[in-house]
C-alpha positions as CSV (number, residue, x, y, z in Angstrom):
1,M,73.3,117.6,119.8
2,K,76.6,116.7,118.1
3,D,76.8,116.3,114.4
4,K,77.1,112.5,114.3
5,D,78.3,112.6,110.7
6,S,81.2,114.8,111.5
7,Y,84.8,113.4,111.6
8,R,85.6,116.2,114.1
9,A,82.9,115.1,116.5
10,M,84.1,111.5,116.3
11,L,87.7,112.6,116.9
12,A,86.7,114.9,119.8
13,A,84.8,111.9,121.4
14,V,87.8,109.7,121.1
15,Q,90.1,112.4,122.4
16,A,87.8,112.9,125.4
17,F,87.9,109.2,126.1
18,H,91.7,109.2,126.0
19,D,91.8,112.2,128.3
20,K,89.2,110.7,130.7
21,H,91.4,107.6,131.1
22,D,94.7,109.5,130.9
23,F,95.9,107.3,128.0
24,K,98.9,109.6,127.3
25,N,100.4,108.9,130.7
26,T,99.3,105.3,131.3
27,G,100.5,103.5,128.2
28,G,97.3,103.7,126.3
29,E,98.8,105.7,123.5
30,E,101.9,103.4,123.0
31,L,101.8,102.5,119.4
32,A,102.8,98.8,119.7
33,Y,100.1,98.3,122.2
34,R,97.6,100.0,120.0
35,V,98.6,97.8,117.0
36,A,98.0,94.7,119.3
37,L,94.5,96.1,120.2
38,M,93.7,96.7,116.5
39,T,94.8,93.2,115.6
40,E,92.5,91.8,118.4
41,E,89.6,93.8,117.0
42,L,90.3,92.6,113.5
43,G,90.1,89.1,114.8
44,E,86.8,89.9,116.4
45,I,85.5,91.3,113.0
46,S,86.7,88.0,111.4
47,A,84.8,86.0,114.0
48,C,81.6,87.9,113.3
49,V,81.8,87.1,109.6
50,T,83.2,83.5,109.7
51,K,80.8,82.5,112.5
52,G,77.8,84.1,111.0
53,K,77.2,86.4,114.0
54,G,75.3,89.0,112.0
55,R,75.3,92.6,111.1
56,E,74.9,94.0,114.7
57,C,78.1,92.1,115.8
58,L,80.0,93.2,112.7
59,S,79.0,96.9,113.1
60,E,80.0,96.9,116.8
61,E,83.4,95.4,116.1
62,C,84.0,97.7,113.1
63,A,83.2,100.6,115.4
64,D,85.7,99.4,117.9
65,L,88.3,99.3,115.2
66,L,87.4,102.8,113.9
67,I,87.7,104.1,117.5
68,L,91.1,102.5,117.8
69,L,92.2,103.9,114.4
70,L,91.1,107.4,115.4
71,G,92.9,107.0,118.8
72,T,96.1,105.8,117.0
73,A,96.0,109.0,114.9
74,I,95.7,111.0,118.1
75,A,98.6,109.1,119.7
76,A,100.9,109.3,116.6
77,G,100.0,113.0,116.0
78,F,98.6,112.8,112.5
79,R,95.3,113.7,110.9
80,L,93.6,110.6,109.8
81,D,91.2,112.5,107.6
82,D,94.1,114.0,105.6
83,A,95.7,110.6,105.4
84,F,92.5,109.1,104.2
85,W,92.1,111.6,101.3
86,D,95.8,111.3,100.4
87,K,95.4,107.6,100.2
88,M,92.2,107.7,98.2
89,E,93.9,109.9,95.7
90,K,96.6,107.3,95.2
91,L,94.0,104.5,95.1
92,E,92.1,106.2,92.4
93,Q,95.2,106.1,90.1
94,R,95.6,102.3,90.5
95,Q,94.4,99.6,88.1
96,S,92.3,96.6,89.1
97,R,92.7,93.0,88.2
98,M,90.7,89.9,88.8
99,I,92.8,87.5,90.8
100,N,91.3,84.1,91.8
101,G,87.9,85.3,90.9
102,R,88.0,88.5,93.0
103,I,88.7,92.1,92.2
104,R,92.0,93.5,93.4
105,V,93.2,97.1,93.2
106,S,96.9,97.4,93.9
107,E,100.2,98.6,92.7
108,F,100.9,95.5,90.6
109,R,104.5,94.7,89.9
110,D,104.9,92.3,87.0
111,N,108.0,90.2,87.4
């Protein structure tokens, strides 16, 4: 049985899916197309939340987006796990502010 908590196992599953459907040679790894698919999935995540569809719907749509993100890393030739940790290191250095009653962590530029 695969280690279901392993990033490598998830990446291997997505790579196998890409290989099975020959994404590399059939346009499935074209980055603009992948961005459009991720936008579509984000819309479906939004619909789950705004239409009160529940946790099961939300988890499935988030999984779709994660699969697309992993596949985009494959298509673009970068390690998403490395990018994640590099970004987390940057985020940890940022300050937070309350803006319109909600917390925001960003690179604030005061003008």
